[in-house]
C-alpha positions as CSV (number, residue, x, y, z in Angstrom):
1,M,-15.3,-4.3,31.4
2,D,-18.5,-2.3,30.9
3,P,-19.5,-1.5,27.4
4,V,-19.7,2.1,26.3
5,N,-22.2,3.1,23.8
6,K,-20.6,4.2,20.5
7,T,-22.1,7.6,20.7
8,Q,-20.2,8.3,23.9
9,I,-16.9,7.4,22.4
10,S,-14.9,10.5,21.7
11,E,-11.3,9.3,21.4
12,F,-8.8,6.5,21.4
13,Q,-5.2,6.4,22.6
14,L,-2.5,5.4,20.0
15,L,0.3,4.0,22.1
16,G,2.8,4.0,19.3
17,F,6.2,2.4,19.7
18,S,7.6,3.8,23.0
19,E,6.2,5.6,26.0
20,D,9.6,7.1,27.0
21,P,9.6,10.8,26.1
22,E,13.4,10.8,25.7
23,L,13.2,8.2,22.9
24,Q,10.5,10.1,20.9
25,P,12.9,12.2,18.8
26,V,14.3,9.0,17.3
27,P,11.1,7.7,15.7
28,F,10.0,11.3,14.9
29,G,13.2,12.0,12.8
30,L,13.1,8.5,11.2
31,F,9.5,8.6,10.1
32,L,9.6,12.2,9.0
33,S,12.6,11.4,6.8
34,M,10.9,8.3,5.3
35,H,7.7,10.3,4.7
36,L,9.5,13.1,2.9
37,I,11.5,10.7,0.8
38,T,8.4,8.7,-0.1
39,V,6.4,11.8,-1.2
40,L,9.3,13.4,-3.1
41,G,10.3,10.1,-4.8
42,N,6.8,9.2,-5.9
43,L,6.1,12.8,-7.1
44,L,9.2,12.6,-9.3
45,I,7.9,9.4,-10.9
46,I,4.6,11.1,-11.6
47,L,6.3,14.2,-12.9
48,A,8.5,12.1,-15.2
49,S,5.6,10.0,-16.5
50,V,3.5,13.1,-17.2
51,S,6.1,15.4,-18.7
52,E,7.6,12.9,-21.3
53,S,5.4,11.9,-24.2
54,H,7.4,8.6,-24.8
55,L,6.4,7.5,-21.3
56,H,2.7,7.9,-22.1
57,T,2.2,4.1,-22.2
58,P,0.1,1.7,-20.1
59,K,3.2,0.7,-18.0
60,Y,3.9,4.2,-16.9
61,F,0.2,5.1,-16.6
62,F,-0.2,2.3,-14.0
63,L,3.1,3.3,-12.4
64,S,2.1,6.9,-11.9
65,N,-1.2,5.7,-10.4
66,L,0.7,3.5,-8.0
67,S,3.0,6.4,-7.0
68,F,-0.1,8.6,-6.3
69,V,-1.6,5.8,-4.2
70,D,1.7,5.3,-2.3
71,I,1.8,9.0,-1.4
72,C,-1.8,8.8,-0.1
73,F,-1.1,5.5,1.6
74,I,1.8,6.7,3.8
75,S,0.1,10.1,4.4
76,T,-2.9,8.3,5.9
77,T,-0.9,7.1,9.0
78,V,2.5,8.8,9.4
79,P,1.5,12.6,9.7
80,K,-0.9,11.8,12.6
81,M,1.8,9.8,14.3
82,L,4.3,12.7,13.9
83,V,1.9,15.2,15.3
84,N,1.2,12.9,18.3
85,I,5.0,12.5,18.9
86,Q,5.6,16.3,18.6
87,T,2.8,17.3,20.9
88,Q,3.3,14.4,23.3
89,N,-0.4,13.6,22.8
90,K,-1.5,10.1,21.9
91,V,-5.1,10.9,21.3
92,I,-7.0,10.3,18.1
93,T,-10.7,11.2,17.9
94,Y,-13.3,8.6,17.2
95,A,-14.2,10.2,13.9
96,G,-10.5,10.5,13.1
97,C,-9.9,6.8,13.8
98,I,-12.8,5.7,11.6
99,T,-11.6,8.0,8.8
100,Q,-8.1,6.6,9.1
101,I,-9.4,3.0,8.9
102,Y,-11.4,4.0,5.8
103,F,-8.5,5.5,3.9
104,F,-6.0,2.9,5.1
105,L,-8.1,0.1,3.7
106,L,-8.8,2.1,0.5
107,F,-5.2,2.7,-0.3
108,V,-3.7,-0.6,0.7
109,G,-6.4,-2.3,-1.5
110,L,-5.6,0.0,-4.4
111,D,-1.9,-0.8,-3.9
112,N,-2.6,-4.5,-4.1
113,F,-4.9,-4.2,-7.2
114,L,-2.5,-1.9,-9.1
115,L,0.3,-4.3,-8.6
116,T,-1.9,-7.0,-10.1
117,V,-2.8,-4.8,-13.1
118,M,0.8,-4.0,-13.7
119,A,1.6,-7.8,-13.6
120,Y,-1.1,-8.3,-16.2
121,D,0.4,-5.5,-18.3
122,R,3.8,-7.2,-18.3
123,F,2.1,-10.5,-19.1
124,V,0.5,-9.0,-22.2
125,A,3.8,-7.3,-23.2
126,F,5.7,-10.6,-23.0
127,C,3.3,-13.2,-24.1
128,H,1.3,-11.2,-26.7
129,P,3.7,-8.5,-28.0
130,L,2.1,-8.1,-31.4
131,H,-1.4,-7.4,-29.9
132,Y,-0.1,-5.4,-26.9
133,T,-1.3,-2.0,-28.2
134,V,-4.7,-3.4,-29.1
135,I,-5.3,-5.2,-25.8
136,M,-3.8,-2.6,-23.5
137,N,-5.7,0.3,-25.1
138,P,-6.4,3.5,-23.2
139,S,-10.0,2.6,-22.6
140,L,-9.1,-0.7,-20.9
141,C,-6.4,0.9,-18.8
142,G,-8.7,3.6,-17.6
143,L,-11.4,1.1,-16.9
144,L,-9.1,-1.1,-14.8
145,V,-8.1,1.8,-12.7
146,L,-11.7,3.0,-12.3
147,V,-12.9,-0.5,-11.3
148,S,-10.1,-0.6,-8.8
149,W,-11.2,2.7,-7.2
150,I,-14.9,1.8,-7.1
151,T,-14.3,-1.7,-5.7
152,H,-12.1,-0.5,-2.8
153,I,-14.2,2.6,-2.1
154,L,-17.1,0.3,-1.5
155,H,-15.1,-2.2,0.5
156,S,-13.6,0.5,2.7
157,L,-17.0,2.0,3.2
158,L,-18.5,-1.4,4.2
159,E,-15.7,-2.1,6.8
160,S,-15.9,1.4,8.2
161,L,-19.7,1.2,8.6
162,M,-19.4,-2.1,10.4
163,V,-16.9,-0.5,12.9
164,L,-19.5,2.3,13.5
165,S,-22.0,-0.3,14.6
166,L,-19.7,-1.6,17.4
167,S,-19.9,-0.7,21.1
168,F,-16.6,-0.3,22.9
169,C,-15.3,-1.1,26.4
170,R,-13.7,1.3,28.8
171,H,-10.2,0.2,27.7
172,L,-9.6,2.3,24.6
173,E,-5.8,2.1,24.1
174,I,-4.6,0.9,20.7
175,P,-1.1,-0.7,20.8
176,H,-0.2,0.6,17.4
177,F,0.8,3.8,15.6
178,F,-2.4,4.0,13.6
179,C,-6.0,2.8,13.9
180,E,-5.6,-0.7,12.5
181,L,-8.9,-2.6,11.9
182,D,-8.0,-5.8,13.7
183,Q,-6.8,-3.9,16.7
184,I,-10.0,-1.9,16.9
185,T,-12.1,-5.1,16.8
186,H,-10.2,-6.3,19.8
187,L,-11.3,-3.3,21.9
188,T,-15.0,-3.8,21.3
189,C,-17.5,-5.4,23.7
190,S,-19.8,-6.3,20.8
191,K,-19.8,-9.7,19.0
192,T,-17.4,-9.5,16.1
193,F,-18.1,-12.7,14.3
194,I,-19.6,-11.0,11.3
195,N,-16.9,-8.3,11.2
196,H,-14.2,-11.0,11.2
197,M,-16.0,-13.1,8.6
198,V,-16.3,-10.1,6.3
199,M,-12.7,-9.0,7.0
200,Y,-11.2,-12.4,6.2
201,S,-13.6,-13.2,3.3
202,V,-12.6,-9.9,1.6
203,A,-8.9,-10.6,2.3
204,V,-9.3,-14.0,0.6
205,V,-11.3,-12.8,-2.4
206,L,-9.5,-9.5,-3.1
207,G,-6.0,-10.2,-1.7
208,G,-5.9,-13.9,-2.6
209,G,-7.4,-13.2,-6.1
210,S,-4.9,-10.5,-6.8
211,F,-2.0,-12.7,-5.6
212,A,-3.2,-15.6,-7.8
213,G,-3.4,-13.2,-10.8
214,I,0.2,-12.1,-10.2
215,L,1.4,-15.7,-9.9
216,Y,-0.3,-16.7,-13.1
217,S,1.0,-13.7,-15.0
218,Y,4.6,-14.3,-13.9
219,S,4.4,-18.0,-14.5
220,K,3.6,-17.2,-18.1
221,I,6.2,-14.5,-18.3
222,I,8.9,-16.9,-17.0
223,S,7.8,-19.6,-19.4
224,S,8.1,-17.0,-22.3
225,I,11.6,-16.0,-21.1
226,R,12.8,-19.5,-20.8
227,A,11.9,-20.1,-24.5
228,I,14.4,-17.5,-25.5
229,S,17.6,-19.2,-26.8
230,S,20.3,-16.7,-25.9
231,A,21.3,-16.1,-22.3
232,Q,21.8,-12.4,-23.1
233,G,18.2,-12.2,-24.5
234,K,16.9,-13.9,-21.3
235,Y,18.7,-11.4,-19.1
236,K,17.5,-8.4,-21.1
237,E,13.8,-9.6,-21.0
238,F,13.9,-10.5,-17.4
239,S,15.4,-7.2,-16.4
240,T,12.4,-5.3,-17.8
241,C,10.1,-6.8,-15.3
242,A,12.6,-7.3,-12.4
243,S,11.7,-4.0,-10.7
244,H,8.0,-4.8,-10.6
245,L,8.7,-8.3,-9.4
246,S,10.8,-6.8,-6.6
247,V,8.1,-4.5,-5.5
248,V,5.5,-7.3,-5.5
249,S,7.8,-9.6,-3.5
250,L,8.5,-6.8,-0.9
251,F,4.8,-5.9,-0.6
252,Y,3.4,-9.5,-0.2
253,C,6.3,-10.8,1.9
254,T,6.0,-7.9,4.4
255,C,2.2,-8.3,4.6
256,L,2.7,-12.1,5.2
257,G,5.3,-11.2,7.8
258,V,2.9,-9.0,9.7
259,Y,0.2,-11.7,9.6
260,L,2.6,-14.4,10.8
261,S,4.0,-12.2,13.6
262,S,0.6,-11.3,14.9
263,A,-0.5,-14.9,14.7
264,A,2.6,-16.3,16.4
265,T,2.8,-13.8,19.2
266,Q,0.4,-11.8,21.3
267,N,2.9,-8.9,21.5
268,S,1.1,-6.1,19.7
269,Y,4.2,-3.9,19.7
270,S,6.0,-6.5,17.6
271,S,3.1,-6.5,15.1
272,A,3.2,-2.7,15.0
273,I,6.9,-2.7,14.2
274,A,6.4,-5.4,11.5
275,S,3.6,-3.4,9.9
276,V,6.0,-0.5,9.4
277,M,7.5,-2.6,6.5
278,Y,4.5,-2.5,4.3
279,T,2.9,0.7,5.5
280,V,6.1,2.9,5.3
281,V,9.1,1.1,4.0
282,T,7.5,-0.3,0.8
283,P,6.1,3.0,-0.4
284,M,9.4,4.6,0.3
285,L,11.4,2.0,-1.7
286,N,9.1,1.8,-4.7
287,P,10.5,5.0,-6.4
288,F,14.1,3.7,-6.0
289,T,13.1,0.2,-7.3
290,Y,11.4,1.5,-10.4
291,S,13.8,4.3,-11.3
292,L,17.3,3.1,-10.5
293,K,17.5,0.9,-13.6
294,N,14.9,2.7,-15.6
295,N,16.6,4.8,-18.2
296,G,13.3,6.3,-19.4
297,I,12.5,7.9,-16.0
298,K,16.1,9.0,-15.4
299,R,16.3,10.6,-18.8
300,A,12.9,12.3,-18.4
301,L,13.9,13.8,-15.0
302,R,17.3,15.0,-16.4
303,R,15.5,16.7,-19.2
304,F,12.9,18.3,-16.9
305,F,15.5,19.7,-14.4
306,S,17.9,20.8,-17.1
307,G,15.0,22.6,-18.8
308,K,14.1,24.4,-15.5
309,I,17.7,25.3,-14.8
């Protein structure tokens, strides 16, 4: 295929899940529902954390940040897909695709880092309870979030600029429902060794480092819980971090599933379907996971709505 200079590229085609027009209402209704549930659920968590003074703690500060990032994360990909389905138009502009890549990498990285910070918060709460308020002071909490934003803004900018330097072939169809970085590099006629080296190096350093931090934190937490003599005490302590552990497991297992599915098969549509789990399903389930057994959030929401009524 003949290369096309990047200045001549005006658009890509997002193939999505199905090319049959009769089947389009099904994914449209499904993804619209999941998007609305995700936005509403995470907004309620932010509302509860902000409105109740007893929830002004590091745990809920990080949780409200995670909820905000989840709203932005799902809003990076799903609205464009819904518009394409509704208008029967699979086109995304070149600038729109680069923008989507940038914000997708930004928010998935923030999601990953915030889960690590929340694991560290639980580690300090369990293993150093007497020094918790001293260690997890407001300055440190704000600094951790700030460092997270700066790190992933720079990373996303680097990856996006590297995509801008590529030349593309005539075949500009992306077998996905959003502009995924790996799929974009497969369309290029340029050499992508440096792109892939940077991509995988960052994945190992940021993703692997975060995962290692989570494993270390929870290994210490489990050791601390095992030291408790009573079974009731063990259950009570474990239940306080079970919600976060569930979210971490869902996020990393789905990310690993996407990687394994793409490595095991050349079917891009299977990879696209698998990626729905961590790009759409995980942000949607997070509010339920954190609030169903969280009396503080449920109590805060009841007070808020009863006050409004």
